[in-house]
C-alpha positions as CSV (number, residue, x, y, z in Angstrom):
1,M,0.0,0.0,0.0
2,L,1.3,3.5,-0.9
3,F,2.5,5.8,1.9
4,S,3.4,4.1,5.2
5,S,9.5,28.6,9.4
6,A,6.4,29.5,6.9
7,R,7.7,30.9,3.6
8,S,6.7,34.5,4.5
9,A,4.1,36.6,6.2
10,A,2.5,37.2,2.9
11,L,2.0,33.5,2.3
12,S,0.7,33.0,5.9
13,A,-1.8,35.7,5.3
14,G,-2.9,33.9,2.1
15,L,-1.9,36.8,-0.2
16,G,0.3,34.8,-2.5
17,R,0.3,31.2,-3.5
18,R,-1.2,28.8,-1.0
19,A,1.6,27.4,1.2
20,A,1.4,23.7,1.5
21,S,1.8,22.5,5.1
22,S,4.7,20.2,6.1
23,I,2.1,17.4,6.4
24,A,0.9,17.9,2.9
25,L,4.4,18.0,1.5
26,K,5.1,14.5,3.0
27,Y,2.2,13.2,1.0
28,S,3.4,15.1,-2.1
29,N,6.9,13.6,-1.8
30,A,5.4,10.1,-1.3
31,V,3.1,10.2,-4.4
32,F,5.8,11.9,-6.5
33,S,8.3,9.1,-5.7
34,A,5.8,6.4,-6.2
35,A,4.8,7.7,-9.6
36,L,8.3,8.4,-10.8
37,N,9.5,5.0,-9.7
38,K,6.8,3.5,-12.1
39,S,7.8,5.6,-15.1
40,P,7.8,9.2,-16.4
41,Q,4.6,8.3,-18.2
42,V,2.9,7.4,-15.0
43,L,4.1,10.6,-13.4
44,T,2.5,12.6,-16.2
45,K,-0.8,10.6,-15.8
46,V,-0.9,11.1,-12.0
47,Q,-0.2,14.9,-12.5
48,S,-3.0,15.1,-15.0
49,E,-5.4,13.3,-12.6
50,L,-4.4,15.4,-9.6
51,N,-4.8,18.7,-11.6
52,A,-8.3,17.5,-12.7
53,I,-9.2,17.0,-9.0
54,Q,-7.9,20.4,-8.2
55,A,-10.0,22.0,-10.9
56,A,-13.0,20.1,-9.8
57,L,-12.5,21.3,-6.2
58,K,-12.6,24.9,-7.4
59,A,-15.5,24.4,-9.7
60,T,-17.7,22.2,-7.4
61,P,-18.7,23.7,-4.1
62,A,-20.1,20.4,-2.8
63,L,-16.8,18.6,-3.4
64,N,-14.8,21.4,-1.8
65,T,-17.1,21.3,1.2
66,F,-16.6,17.6,1.5
67,I,-12.8,17.7,1.8
68,H,-13.0,20.6,4.3
69,N,-15.7,19.1,6.6
70,P,-14.0,18.0,9.8
71,T,-17.1,16.5,11.3
72,L,-17.4,13.6,8.8
73,S,-16.9,10.1,10.1
74,T,-14.5,7.6,8.6
75,R,-17.4,5.9,6.9
76,E,-18.8,9.2,5.5
77,R,-15.4,10.1,4.1
78,E,-15.0,6.7,2.5
79,A,-18.5,7.1,1.0
80,G,-17.5,10.4,-0.6
81,L,-14.3,9.1,-2.2
82,P,-15.9,7.9,-5.5
83,A,-16.7,11.5,-6.3
84,L,-13.1,12.4,-6.0
85,Y,-12.1,9.4,-8.1
86,A,-14.5,10.5,-10.7
87,A,-13.0,14.0,-10.8
88,A,-9.6,12.4,-11.6
89,G,-10.9,11.0,-14.9
90,K,-12.4,7.8,-16.3
91,E,-9.8,5.3,-15.0
92,P,-7.7,6.9,-12.3
93,S,-4.4,5.3,-11.5
94,E,-3.9,3.2,-8.4
95,I,-1.4,5.8,-7.1
96,T,-4.0,8.6,-7.3
97,K,-6.7,6.4,-5.7
98,N,-4.4,5.2,-2.9
99,L,-3.4,8.8,-2.2
100,L,-7.0,9.9,-1.7
101,L,-7.7,6.7,0.3
102,V,-4.8,7.3,2.7
103,L,-5.8,11.0,3.1
104,S,-9.3,9.9,3.9
105,E,-8.2,7.2,6.4
106,N,-5.9,9.7,8.2
107,A,-8.6,12.4,8.2
108,R,-6.3,14.6,6.0
109,L,-8.5,15.3,3.0
110,V,-8.3,18.9,3.9
111,E,-4.7,18.8,2.8
112,T,-5.6,17.6,-0.7
113,E,-5.0,21.0,-2.4
114,G,-1.7,21.5,-0.6
115,V,-0.6,17.9,-1.6
116,I,-1.4,18.6,-5.2
117,E,0.4,22.0,-5.2
118,G,3.5,20.4,-3.6
119,F,3.4,17.5,-6.1
120,N,3.3,20.0,-9.0
121,E,6.3,21.8,-7.6
122,L,8.2,18.6,-7.4
123,V,7.3,17.7,-11.0
124,A,8.3,21.2,-12.2
125,G,11.7,20.7,-10.5
126,Y,12.1,17.3,-12.1
127,K,11.4,18.7,-15.5
128,G,13.5,21.8,-15.0
129,E,10.5,24.2,-15.1
130,L,10.3,27.3,-13.0
131,N,6.7,28.2,-12.1
132,V,6.1,31.8,-11.2
133,T,2.9,33.0,-9.7
134,I,2.2,36.8,-9.7
135,T,-0.6,37.7,-7.4
136,S,-2.4,41.0,-7.8
137,A,-5.6,42.6,-6.6
138,A,-6.9,42.7,-10.2
139,P,-5.8,41.2,-13.5
140,L,-2.6,42.8,-14.6
141,P,-2.6,44.9,-17.8
142,R,-0.8,43.1,-20.6
143,D,2.0,45.7,-20.7
144,I,2.7,45.5,-17.0
145,Q,2.7,41.7,-17.1
146,S,5.1,41.8,-20.1
147,K,7.5,44.0,-18.1
148,L,7.4,41.7,-15.1
149,E,7.9,38.7,-17.3
150,A,11.0,40.3,-18.9
151,A,12.4,41.1,-15.5
152,L,11.8,37.6,-14.2
153,K,13.5,36.1,-17.2
154,Q,16.7,37.9,-16.3
155,S,16.8,36.3,-12.8
156,Q,19.4,33.6,-12.1
157,A,16.7,31.1,-11.2
158,A,14.9,31.6,-14.6
159,Q,18.2,31.3,-16.6
160,Q,19.0,28.0,-14.9
161,A,15.6,26.6,-15.6
162,K,14.7,24.8,-18.9
163,S,11.4,26.6,-19.1
164,L,9.5,29.4,-17.4
165,K,5.8,29.4,-16.7
166,I,4.1,32.6,-15.4
167,N,0.6,32.7,-14.0
168,N,-1.3,35.8,-12.8
169,K,-3.5,35.0,-9.8
170,V,-6.1,37.5,-8.6
171,N,-6.6,38.1,-4.9
172,P,-8.4,41.3,-3.8
173,A,-6.7,41.1,-0.4
174,V,-3.5,42.2,-1.9
175,L,-5.1,45.7,-2.3
176,G,-2.4,46.9,-4.7
177,G,1.1,46.0,-5.9
178,V,2.1,42.3,-6.4
179,V,3.3,39.2,-4.6
180,V,5.7,37.1,-6.7
181,D,6.2,33.5,-5.9
182,F,8.8,31.4,-7.6
183,G,10.5,28.2,-6.4
184,D,10.7,28.5,-2.6
185,K,11.0,32.3,-2.7
186,T,8.5,35.1,-2.3
187,I,8.8,38.8,-3.2
188,D,6.1,40.8,-1.4
189,L,5.5,44.2,-3.0
190,S,1.9,44.4,-2.0
191,V,0.1,47.3,-0.5
192,A,-1.4,44.9,2.1
193,S,2.1,44.0,3.3
194,R,2.9,47.7,3.7
195,V,-0.3,48.2,5.6
196,N,0.5,45.3,7.9
197,K,4.0,46.6,8.6
198,L,2.6,50.0,9.4
199,N,0.0,48.5,11.7
200,N,2.8,46.5,13.5
201,L,4.9,49.7,13.9
202,L,1.9,51.6,15.3
203,S,1.0,48.8,17.7
204,Q,4.6,48.7,19.0
205,S,4.8,52.4,19.5
206,V,1.6,52.5,21.6
């Protein structure tokens, strides 16, 4: 059977990319190793299945509520698993099914999204990809995004990667400015961060 300090204040506050917990990352590493040990093709299949589940969680409120409900019994969680299997595709791999089963048995379904994000980061590292998430309060104008992309491509991390993927995520809590996540680094240039720092300084001076 398969599976026997926070990155930054911005991540903790949920402004940038969701930070996977240390628990979620253990599952991410386990499923990544299990899939890669089978073959690169299996790794690709598992990634496709997990991303389909992630998309379904965002698009289906009932499914999202299911994994976040801490009051469900073991039997109730087990009864809900077929819906997650179905979200993965027609014939989900045993690795994907075992992952969801173990998360359910250990009452860790709430970690599902973090597990998937951690898994995708591991796959990106394996493929030599650098995934960059730019979080802003509203969609970035094309010219601004192009300038940011040009600047990011000049970074040492980007030049060492085989490919660069940039995604613009919208989070109104940022207020203004941007939060840039790439690899294990975060650059917080958000207005929300400045407001938080100001509030901290004011509270310390009182």
